[in-house]
Structures are given as structure tokens and as C-alpha cells.
C-alpha positions as CSV (number, residue, x, y, z in Angstrom):
1,X,0.0,-0.1,-0.1
2,X,1.3,3.7,-0.5
3,X,-0.1,6.6,0.7
4,X,0.4,10.5,-0.7
5,X,-0.6,13.5,0.2
6,X,-1.6,15.8,-1.8
7,X,-2.2,19.8,-2.2
8,X,-5.0,21.8,-2.9
9,X,-7.0,20.8,-5.7
10,X,-10.1,23.3,-6.0
11,X,-12.2,21.7,-9.0
12,X,-9.1,20.5,-10.4
13,X,-10.3,17.4,-11.3
14,X,-9.0,16.3,-14.7
15,X,-5.5,17.8,-13.4
16,X,-6.1,15.1,-10.2
17,X,-6.9,12.4,-12.8
18,X,-2.9,13.3,-14.2
19,X,-1.5,13.1,-11.2
20,X,-3.0,10.6,-9.9
21,X,-2.5,8.0,-13.4
22,X,0.6,9.1,-13.3
23,X,1.4,8.0,-9.4
24,X,-0.2,4.5,-10.6
25,X,-2.7,5.5,-7.8
26,X,-4.9,2.1,-7.0
27,X,-7.9,2.3,-5.1
28,X,-8.0,-0.9,-3.7
29,X,-4.7,-0.8,-1.8
30,X,-4.2,2.9,-2.0
31,X,-5.3,5.5,0.4
32,X,-4.5,9.6,-0.4
33,X,-4.5,12.2,1.9
34,X,-6.2,15.6,0.9
35,X,-4.6,19.3,2.1
36,X,-8.4,20.5,2.1
37,X,-9.5,23.3,-0.1
38,X,-11.4,20.4,-2.5
39,X,-13.6,23.1,-4.3
40,X,-13.9,26.2,-5.3
41,X,-12.3,28.7,-8.0
42,X,-11.7,25.4,-10.9
43,X,-14.3,24.2,-13.2
44,X,-15.6,20.8,-11.3
45,X,-15.9,20.7,-8.1
46,X,-19.0,18.3,-8.1
47,X,-17.3,16.1,-9.9
48,X,-13.6,16.7,-7.3
49,X,-16.5,15.7,-4.4
50,X,-17.7,13.0,-5.4
51,X,-14.4,11.2,-6.5
52,X,-13.2,12.0,-3.2
53,X,-16.2,11.0,-1.3
54,X,-16.6,7.7,-2.6
55,X,-13.5,6.6,-2.5
56,X,-14.6,6.1,0.6
57,X,-11.4,5.2,3.7
58,X,-9.2,5.5,0.5
59,X,-9.1,9.1,1.3
60,X,-8.2,11.2,4.6
61,X,-9.6,14.7,3.7
62,X,-9.2,17.9,6.3
63,X,-11.3,21.0,5.2
64,X,-9.7,24.3,4.0
65,X,-11.2,27.8,4.0
66,X,-12.9,26.9,0.1
67,X,-14.7,23.7,1.8
68,X,-15.9,25.9,4.6
69,X,-16.5,28.8,2.2
70,X,-19.1,26.6,0.3
71,X,-20.8,25.0,3.9
72,X,-21.5,28.4,5.2
73,X,-23.3,29.1,1.4
74,X,-24.9,26.3,1.8
75,X,-26.4,26.4,5.2
76,X,-27.1,29.9,4.2
77,X,-25.1,32.4,5.8
78,X,-22.7,33.7,3.0
79,X,-23.6,34.7,0.0
80,X,-21.6,33.6,-3.5
81,X,-18.4,35.2,-4.5
82,X,-17.7,36.8,-7.5
83,X,-14.7,33.9,-8.3
84,X,-16.9,30.9,-6.5
85,X,-17.4,28.2,-9.4
86,X,-19.1,25.6,-6.6
87,X,-22.9,26.4,-7.6
88,X,-22.3,22.7,-10.1
89,X,-22.5,21.6,-6.2
90,X,-25.5,22.8,-4.4
91,X,-27.1,21.9,-7.9
92,X,-27.0,18.7,-7.5
93,X,-29.4,15.9,-7.4
94,X,-26.9,14.5,-4.6
95,X,-26.2,17.8,-3.1
96,X,-27.2,17.7,0.4
97,X,-25.5,13.9,0.7
98,X,-22.3,15.7,-0.7
99,X,-22.2,18.4,2.0
100,X,-23.2,15.9,4.6
101,X,-20.0,14.1,4.0
102,X,-18.2,17.2,3.5
103,X,-19.3,18.9,7.4
104,X,-18.5,15.7,8.8
105,X,-14.7,16.0,7.4
106,X,-12.1,16.8,10.3
107,X,-10.4,20.2,9.9
108,X,-6.9,18.1,11.3
109,X,-5.8,15.0,10.9
110,X,-3.1,12.9,12.9
111,X,-1.3,9.7,12.1
112,X,0.0,8.1,14.9
113,X,1.8,5.6,12.8
114,X,3.1,7.3,9.9
115,X,3.9,10.4,12.9
116,X,2.4,12.7,9.6
117,X,-0.4,15.6,11.2
118,X,-2.5,16.6,8.6
119,X,-3.9,20.5,8.5
120,X,-5.2,23.3,5.7
121,X,-2.9,26.3,6.8
122,X,-0.7,26.6,9.8
123,X,-0.7,26.6,13.6
124,X,-0.5,29.0,16.4
125,X,2.9,28.7,18.2
126,X,1.4,28.0,21.5
127,X,0.1,24.9,20.1
128,X,1.6,21.5,20.4
129,X,0.1,18.5,18.8
130,X,-2.0,17.4,21.8
131,X,-3.5,20.9,22.0
132,X,-4.1,20.6,18.1
133,X,-6.3,17.7,18.3
134,X,-7.8,18.9,21.2
135,X,-8.6,22.4,19.6
136,X,-9.6,20.8,16.3
137,X,-12.2,18.0,17.7
138,X,-14.0,21.8,19.4
139,X,-14.6,22.9,15.8
140,X,-15.5,19.3,14.4
141,X,-18.1,18.6,16.8
142,X,-19.9,21.8,15.8
143,X,-19.5,21.4,12.2
144,X,-21.4,17.7,13.0
145,X,-23.8,18.9,15.4
146,X,-27.6,19.9,14.4
147,X,-27.1,23.8,15.2
148,X,-24.1,23.7,12.6
149,X,-26.3,26.8,10.6
150,X,-25.2,28.7,14.3
151,X,-21.4,28.3,13.7
152,X,-21.6,29.5,10.3
153,X,-23.2,33.1,11.4
154,X,-20.2,33.6,12.8
155,X,-17.1,31.8,11.5
156,X,-16.1,35.1,9.6
157,X,-14.0,37.9,11.2
158,X,-10.1,38.3,11.8
159,X,-10.9,39.6,15.4
160,X,-9.8,37.7,17.4
161,X,-6.6,37.4,16.0
162,X,-4.6,35.7,18.0
163,X,-5.5,32.6,20.5
164,X,-5.4,32.3,24.3
165,X,-6.6,29.4,26.6
166,X,-9.2,32.1,28.5
167,X,-11.4,32.4,24.5
168,X,-14.6,30.8,24.7
169,X,-18.2,30.5,22.5
170,X,-18.1,31.7,18.4
171,X,-14.5,33.6,19.1
172,X,-12.8,30.6,20.1
173,X,-13.4,28.9,17.4
174,X,-13.2,31.0,15.3
175,X,-9.9,32.1,16.0
176,X,-9.6,28.0,15.7
177,X,-11.0,28.0,12.1
178,X,-8.3,30.6,11.4
179,X,-5.3,29.6,12.7
180,X,-6.0,26.1,10.9
181,X,-7.7,26.5,7.6
182,X,-6.5,30.3,6.8
183,X,-3.2,31.1,9.0
184,X,0.0,32.0,6.7
185,X,2.3,34.8,8.6
186,X,2.2,35.8,12.6
187,X,4.3,37.0,15.4
188,X,6.3,35.0,18.2
189,X,2.4,36.1,20.0
190,X,0.7,33.9,17.5
191,X,-1.3,37.4,16.4
192,X,-2.5,36.7,12.5
193,X,-1.7,38.4,9.6
194,X,-4.7,37.2,7.2
195,X,-4.5,39.8,5.0
196,X,-0.6,38.5,4.5
197,X,-0.8,36.3,1.2
198,X,2.7,36.6,-0.7
199,X,5.4,34.8,-0.9
200,X,8.1,34.4,3.0
201,X,9.9,37.8,2.8
202,X,6.8,39.5,1.5
203,X,4.9,40.5,5.4
204,X,5.5,43.6,7.5
205,X,7.7,43.2,10.5
206,X,7.3,41.5,13.1
207,X,5.6,39.1,11.4
208,X,7.4,36.0,10.1
209,X,5.7,32.6,8.4
210,X,3.9,30.7,10.9
211,X,6.3,27.4,10.8
212,X,9.5,29.8,10.9
213,X,8.5,31.0,15.1
214,X,11.5,30.3,17.2
215,X,10.6,27.6,19.5
216,X,7.0,27.3,18.3
217,X,6.2,24.3,20.8
218,X,4.8,22.2,17.3
219,X,8.7,21.8,16.2
220,X,8.8,18.4,17.2
221,X,5.9,17.2,14.9
222,X,6.2,16.2,10.9
223,X,3.4,18.9,9.6
224,X,1.6,18.4,6.3
225,X,-0.1,21.5,5.0
226,X,-1.4,23.2,2.0
227,X,-2.9,26.8,1.7
228,X,-0.3,28.8,0.7
229,X,-0.1,28.8,-3.0
230,X,2.3,31.4,-3.3
231,X,4.7,29.9,-1.5
232,X,4.7,26.6,-3.6
233,X,6.3,23.4,-2.1
234,X,8.1,24.0,1.2
235,X,10.2,21.0,2.8
236,X,12.0,22.6,5.8
237,X,11.8,21.9,9.7
238,X,9.4,18.7,9.6
239,X,6.8,21.2,7.4
240,X,5.4,20.2,3.8
241,X,3.6,22.3,2.5
242,X,2.1,21.3,-1.1
243,X,-0.4,24.3,-2.6
244,X,2.0,24.5,-6.0
245,X,-0.4,26.6,-7.0
246,X,-2.7,23.7,-9.7
247,X,-6.0,26.4,-10.1
248,X,-3.2,29.3,-11.2
249,X,-2.0,26.6,-14.1
250,X,1.4,26.1,-12.2
251,X,1.6,22.3,-10.9
252,X,-0.6,20.0,-8.4
253,X,1.4,18.1,-5.9
254,X,1.5,14.8,-4.2
255,X,4.1,13.6,-1.7
256,X,4.5,9.6,-0.9
257,X,4.5,8.7,2.3
258,X,4.9,5.6,3.5
259,X,8.7,5.8,2.8
260,X,10.8,8.6,2.9
261,X,9.0,11.9,1.4
262,X,9.4,11.4,-2.5
263,X,7.0,15.0,-3.6
264,X,5.7,13.7,-7.6
265,X,4.4,16.9,-9.4
266,X,2.7,17.6,-12.6
267,X,2.4,20.9,-14.4
268,X,-1.1,21.9,-14.1
269,X,-3.4,23.3,-17.2
270,X,-4.9,26.5,-15.5
271,X,-8.1,25.6,-14.6
272,X,-9.8,28.9,-13.4
């Protein structure tokens, strides 16, 4: 059995099929880990979600910010944006089934055997593995509950911008979501700079890439993430960033996990 982690697909279904053919993916034996943002900006969000859902236990998925945006829209708590391209899911005859499946995906996955942790974006410097698992579970419990629509009413916003153990209610959940699905840069206290989306070095002082914060509590972890196309592929200090900008016509990346990490990137068609 081979295990591959894959960066942001964002509805680029045809490119995903090319990548899976390139790595000789076998649905019977192999497993795929998806680092979030299955949907949006690309042309085939519906085909992408259907395919991955039908893989069953052969697919591990964590939610990204675009996936949460889709769920918020479906719940009536977010208006469409000009660049959204997932109306095909909302109009599908199996929309309820697909959205329920998506809502029950985790926002963090940890495999104790392989030693990898899969997230979409980042971790604040205060979080070790136990804290990250606990915080992720708080959000997952709400998403899977009967009052998930109330959560989406309060999910959006950039404040509070820094994690604190004393946070509670919707503010606490919002910070957890922003860290795990939107974070790129933060300062030494974990204050997030959400609106900065450029590559490392483009941010103002004193902000750094979240994984460059000295003495962060997650230093001993092996973390796979996506979300940051201007960072592109990055592999250092236990961080493996896999968003290589497929939707922008750059590449779609898989990382083989069951051996010494091996990167496979295919050129993409630019499926905006």
C-alpha cells in the first residue's frame, strides 16, 4: 500500500486524474490524504467531491477555507462571491449527501503510526500536538452537530487575531478556524496577519511564516499543509507545504508518505 498527500485541488478534477495516473494510484490498496480546498476557483468541484467521497476510507480529507465557504453558503450564511465556482455542487441532485459528507470531515488529521499531522493552513506557536487535536475537535464537534448553521453565522472575521486559552464561544472557534484554515504569517505571540498572502519575505515586520516562529510548540511534529500557493512546495524543519498552485496553472503535488518522503508534481492546465 502506498500513501500520498495531495495539495489543494480546488476543483481541478482533470489535473487530479492526471496526477493519480502518474503515481499509478490503485483504489484497492493505496490511500490519499487531501490537504483541504477540494473545491472552488476550478471548473469541476462537483466531480472532485464525488470522486473523493466515493473513495471511502481510501481518502483522508481535512477541510480548507474554501470548503468551509461552500458549507457556509449551503447553510444560507454566506453570499456568493464573484470567483466562486461550486454552484454545480449546490445544484446537484446529491447535494445534501455531498455536503453532509464534507461537513463531517476533520480539520486536522494525525496518524500516530506514520507520525504525520495533516492540516490546511497553520498552527499558532502555542499549540503542541495535543492542543492542536483538542482545538480541532472543538470545531469538528460543532460542525457535525445539529446547530452547525449557528456556527457559520459567526465563523467569518479576523478578530480575535491571537490565540488565548481564555477565549470562549464563537470567538474561540473563529480563532481555531482561522489558524487551521487561513493562517500564513503570525508574530511571536501568534497574532495572525490574515490579509498577507504573498511569499515569505513580503510580509511586514515582526511577522514571520507561522512555521518560522522560534521555539514554536509544534517543532517536534511532521506537518503536511496546503493553502499557500505563493509559498509553493516547501520541505524543511518537519513542514511539508503542498499547495503548488494548480488552479493558477502551475502544478499539483503529491508527497509519498509511507517511505522516505518523495515529491511528485505535475504541470497543470490552469483550470480557472
